[in-house]
Residue frames relative to the residue before (quaternion, step in Angstrom):
aa qw qx qy qz dx dy dz
M 1.0000 0.0000 0.0000 0.0000 0.00 0.00 0.00
T 0.2998 -0.7569 0.5627 0.1437 3.55 -0.90 1.07
Q 0.3425 -0.7327 0.5605 0.1782 3.52 -0.99 0.91
Q 0.4354 -0.6858 0.5141 0.2755 3.55 -0.92 0.87
S 0.5455 -0.6377 0.4250 0.3393 3.54 -1.02 0.78
P 0.4099 -0.7132 0.4993 0.2720 3.60 -0.96 0.76
V 0.6830 0.3556 -0.2489 0.5874 3.62 1.30 0.01
T 0.0440 0.7615 -0.6458 0.0328 3.51 -0.97 1.08
R 0.4272 -0.6763 0.5298 0.2818 3.54 -1.13 0.74
L 0.3950 -0.7123 0.5370 0.2196 3.51 -1.17 0.77
S 0.4966 -0.5834 0.5356 0.3552 3.51 -1.24 0.38
E 0.6854 -0.4712 0.3716 0.4125 3.56 -1.28 0.43
A 0.6701 0.4942 -0.3053 0.4621 3.60 0.82 -0.97
E 0.6627 0.4930 -0.3229 0.4621 3.62 0.94 -0.80
A 0.6240 0.5346 -0.3487 0.4509 3.59 0.99 -0.82
W 0.6653 0.5073 -0.3050 0.4550 3.62 0.88 -0.92
E 0.6378 0.5336 -0.3178 0.4554 3.56 1.02 -0.94
L 0.6809 0.4633 -0.2922 0.4863 3.63 0.84 -0.94
L 0.6350 0.5052 -0.3694 0.4529 3.70 0.90 -0.76
R 0.6418 0.5200 -0.3434 0.4469 3.66 0.89 -0.77
S 0.6486 0.5392 -0.3080 0.4402 3.67 1.07 -0.71
S 0.6533 0.5489 -0.3197 0.4119 3.65 1.08 -0.52
P 0.3594 -0.7471 0.5143 0.2192 3.64 -0.87 0.80
V 0.7974 0.1512 -0.0641 0.5807 3.55 1.11 -0.51
G 0.0299 -0.7892 0.6134 0.0027 3.46 -1.23 0.75
R 0.4319 -0.6914 0.5130 0.2687 3.56 -1.31 -0.13
L 0.2705 -0.7368 0.6052 0.1327 3.51 -0.88 1.02
A 0.1132 -0.8006 0.5882 0.0180 3.58 -0.72 1.14
T 0.0691 0.8031 -0.5856 0.0856 3.64 -0.69 1.02
V 0.2051 -0.7301 0.6291 0.1710 3.56 -1.35 0.17
I 0.0484 0.7564 -0.6498 0.0577 3.47 -1.00 0.94
N 0.8159 0.0219 -0.0903 0.5707 3.63 -0.94 0.98
R 0.6721 -0.5462 0.2842 0.4113 3.63 0.91 0.90
Q 0.6000 0.5313 -0.3695 0.4704 3.57 1.27 0.40
P 0.3933 -0.7421 0.5040 0.2014 3.54 -0.77 1.04
D 0.0335 0.7977 -0.6018 -0.0195 3.62 -1.04 0.51
V 0.1528 -0.7817 0.6007 0.0697 3.59 -1.08 0.59
F 0.0450 -0.8035 0.5935 -0.0124 3.58 -0.93 0.99
P 0.3311 -0.7229 0.5561 0.2421 3.57 -0.82 0.96
V 0.0295 0.7870 -0.6147 0.0435 3.60 -1.09 0.83
N 0.3687 -0.6407 0.6060 0.2937 3.52 -1.26 0.46
F 0.0403 -0.8275 0.5569 -0.0595 3.63 -1.00 0.82
V 0.2236 -0.7067 0.6357 0.2155 3.39 -1.43 -0.04
V 0.3285 -0.7085 0.5895 0.2064 3.53 -1.35 0.48
E 0.0014 0.7727 -0.6346 0.0113 3.56 -0.87 0.99
G 0.7983 -0.0559 -0.0107 0.5996 3.64 -0.52 1.16
T 0.7383 -0.3343 0.2852 0.5117 3.55 -0.69 -1.19
S 0.5117 0.5731 -0.4360 0.4687 3.59 1.04 0.93
V 0.2112 -0.6890 0.6738 0.1629 3.41 -1.45 0.61
I 0.1321 -0.8066 0.5761 0.0094 3.54 -0.89 1.09
F 0.0969 0.7698 -0.6294 0.0447 3.62 -1.03 0.80
R 0.3807 -0.6935 0.5662 0.2314 3.49 -1.37 0.35
T 0.0083 0.8081 -0.5884 0.0253 3.53 -1.12 0.66
A 0.4501 -0.6430 0.5420 0.3004 3.53 -1.33 0.35
E 0.6837 -0.3899 0.3848 0.4821 3.51 -1.37 -0.16
G 0.5002 0.6660 -0.4387 0.3373 3.60 -0.87 0.65
S 0.8641 -0.1967 0.1479 0.4391 3.47 -1.43 -0.40
K 0.7102 0.4518 -0.3021 0.4474 3.63 0.59 -1.11
L 0.6667 0.5078 -0.2895 0.4625 3.57 0.89 -0.88
L 0.6583 0.4931 -0.3075 0.4784 3.55 0.92 -0.81
Q 0.6807 0.5064 -0.3099 0.4291 3.60 0.83 -0.93
V 0.6746 0.4761 -0.2945 0.4812 3.59 0.91 -0.81
T 0.6253 0.5073 -0.3388 0.4867 3.63 1.11 -0.55
V 0.7175 0.4233 -0.2770 0.4789 3.65 0.84 -0.75
N 0.8018 0.0736 -0.0261 0.5925 3.57 1.05 -0.72
E 0.2601 -0.8365 0.4742 0.0876 3.47 -0.09 1.41
R 0.6325 0.4943 -0.3564 0.4781 3.66 1.15 -0.38
V 0.0489 0.8052 -0.5790 0.1185 3.55 -0.70 1.25
A 0.2616 -0.7110 0.6163 0.2149 3.45 -1.38 0.11
F 0.1285 -0.7698 0.6221 0.0625 3.55 -1.08 0.65
Q 0.0787 -0.8008 0.5922 -0.0419 3.55 -0.93 1.07
A 0.0710 0.7481 -0.6581 0.0460 3.51 -1.16 0.86
D 0.0214 -0.7979 0.6024 -0.0011 3.53 -1.20 0.57
G 0.0805 -0.7820 0.6148 0.0634 3.52 -1.27 0.16
W 0.0293 -0.8003 0.5985 0.0209 3.55 -1.22 0.32
V 0.1832 -0.7032 0.6713 0.1458 3.46 -1.47 0.30
T 0.8347 -0.2458 0.1176 0.4786 3.55 -1.22 -0.13
D 0.8612 0.1322 -0.0021 0.4908 3.58 0.59 -1.18
T 0.7618 0.2663 -0.1844 0.5610 3.62 1.25 -0.01
G 0.0645 -0.7855 0.6150 0.0235 3.52 -1.35 0.49
W 0.1832 -0.7711 0.5979 0.1199 3.50 -1.32 0.03
S 0.0440 -0.7881 0.6122 0.0469 3.55 -1.21 0.41
V 0.0783 -0.8095 0.5819 0.0051 3.53 -0.91 0.93
V 0.1066 -0.7891 0.6043 0.0270 3.56 -0.95 0.91
A 0.0612 -0.7791 0.6236 0.0178 3.54 -0.74 1.06
K 0.1553 -0.7760 0.6090 0.0526 3.50 -1.13 0.81
G 0.2705 0.7894 -0.5216 0.1778 3.55 -0.95 0.74
T 0.5952 -0.5704 0.4316 0.3661 3.48 -1.29 -0.40
A 0.2239 -0.8107 0.5338 0.0877 3.56 -0.75 1.05
A 0.0613 0.8082 -0.5820 0.0657 3.54 -0.99 0.84
E 0.4714 -0.6577 0.4793 0.3398 3.60 -0.95 0.60
V 0.4234 -0.6850 0.5335 0.2584 3.52 -0.99 0.87
E 0.2291 -0.8278 0.5082 0.0626 3.55 -0.51 1.30
D 0.6032 0.5823 -0.3499 0.4179 3.59 1.05 -0.76
P 0.4375 -0.7299 0.4591 0.2552 3.70 -0.55 1.11
A 0.6503 0.5037 -0.3325 0.4614 3.60 0.99 -0.82
E 0.6598 0.4903 -0.3114 0.4768 3.57 0.91 -0.87
R 0.6314 0.5264 -0.3295 0.4644 3.65 0.94 -0.82
D 0.6685 0.5060 -0.2894 0.4618 3.56 0.89 -0.98
R 0.6264 0.5232 -0.3297 0.4747 3.66 1.03 -0.84
I 0.6948 0.4710 -0.2774 0.4673 3.62 0.79 -0.96
E 0.6283 0.5272 -0.3521 0.4510 3.69 1.00 -0.67
Q 0.6375 0.5286 -0.3260 0.4559 3.54 1.17 -0.42
L 0.6850 0.4665 -0.2620 0.4944 3.54 1.23 -0.54
L 0.7963 0.3018 -0.0826 0.5177 3.50 1.08 -0.80
H 0.0406 -0.8160 0.5764 -0.0134 3.60 -0.35 1.14
P 0.5194 -0.6489 0.4546 0.3203 3.55 -0.89 0.87
W 0.4288 -0.6690 0.5508 0.2555 3.57 -1.17 0.67
V 0.7132 0.3940 -0.2314 0.5316 3.62 1.02 -0.79
A 0.4793 -0.6930 0.4774 0.2493 3.57 -0.95 0.89
S 0.4185 0.6523 -0.4919 0.3968 3.45 0.45 1.49
V 0.4957 -0.6222 0.5039 0.3364 3.56 -1.18 0.36
K 0.0216 -0.8076 0.5879 -0.0409 3.55 -0.69 1.12
T 0.0371 -0.8766 0.4780 -0.0407 3.53 0.31 1.35
H 0.6646 0.4403 -0.3387 0.4997 3.65 1.19 0.09
V 0.2492 -0.7407 0.6194 0.0747 3.42 -1.21 0.90
V 0.0689 -0.8103 0.5819 0.0138 3.59 -0.79 1.00
R 0.1085 -0.7801 0.6136 0.0563 3.53 -0.90 0.91
I 0.2253 -0.7355 0.6304 0.1041 3.48 -1.08 1.00
D 0.1685 -0.7509 0.6265 0.1237 3.58 -0.58 1.04
V 0.2470 -0.8296 0.4920 0.0938 3.51 -0.34 1.33
D 0.0876 -0.8170 0.5681 0.0465 3.57 -0.81 0.90
E 0.7612 0.1517 -0.1504 0.6124 3.55 1.35 0.11
I 0.0339 0.7857 -0.6147 0.0598 3.52 -0.92 0.99
D 0.0331 -0.7939 0.6027 -0.0734 3.56 -0.90 1.05
G 0.0397 0.8087 -0.5861 0.0312 3.64 -0.90 0.82
R 0.1601 -0.7578 0.6278 0.0774 3.38 -1.33 0.48
R 0.1988 -0.7298 0.6373 0.1473 3.63 -1.21 0.62
F 0.1655 -0.8046 0.5656 0.0727 3.51 -1.01 0.89
V 0.2181 -0.7138 0.6459 0.1602 3.51 -1.31 0.53
F 0.3108 -0.7865 0.5077 0.1648 3.53 -0.53 1.16
G 0.2784 0.7537 -0.5686 0.1767 3.54 -1.14 0.47
E 0.7266 -0.4293 0.3455 0.4104 3.49 -1.41 0.02
E 0.5325 -0.6039 0.4699 0.3620 3.59 -1.12 0.56
P 0.4225 -0.7085 0.4740 0.3078 3.66 -0.73 0.91
E 0.6487 -0.4761 0.4265 0.4132 3.53 -1.41 0.24
R 0.4259 -0.6786 0.5361 0.2660 3.53 -1.07 0.73
D 0.2913 -0.7233 0.6002 0.1785 3.56 -1.16 0.70
Y 0.1537 -0.8239 0.5443 0.0359 3.48 -0.12 1.37
T 0.5658 0.6331 -0.3921 0.3541 3.63 1.13 -0.10
S 0.6776 0.4575 -0.2855 0.5000 3.56 1.14 -0.65
G 0.5497 -0.6701 0.4251 0.2609 3.55 -1.08 0.88
């Protein structure tokens, strides 16, 4: 009897659907050869991930190094999923576009977040997991 894999790769459409369903994700950047990760609430528009930020580390890092990764995940009792999107981040400069996005995306933290950042995703990958006990190891195969 063959056991079904506890990890399955998602289609691109499934990955986008799950990413849209998550209220919070993590922005991953590297600056001066040091990795950093920031939790953010976000929205998905088309093939872009958009978040708001204040002056500071997140804004500085996407300004210095526009290539970023963005990860979100979710789970219930016995299953979970994880999606990683990679792309180019840039601050939204157009005032009308920024105003429109600010109406869609309200900060979770009680702070002023006047900068809007859009990640244009060029690569997305996702996995679905079935949780369970570690299977017995087969010590007979080399």
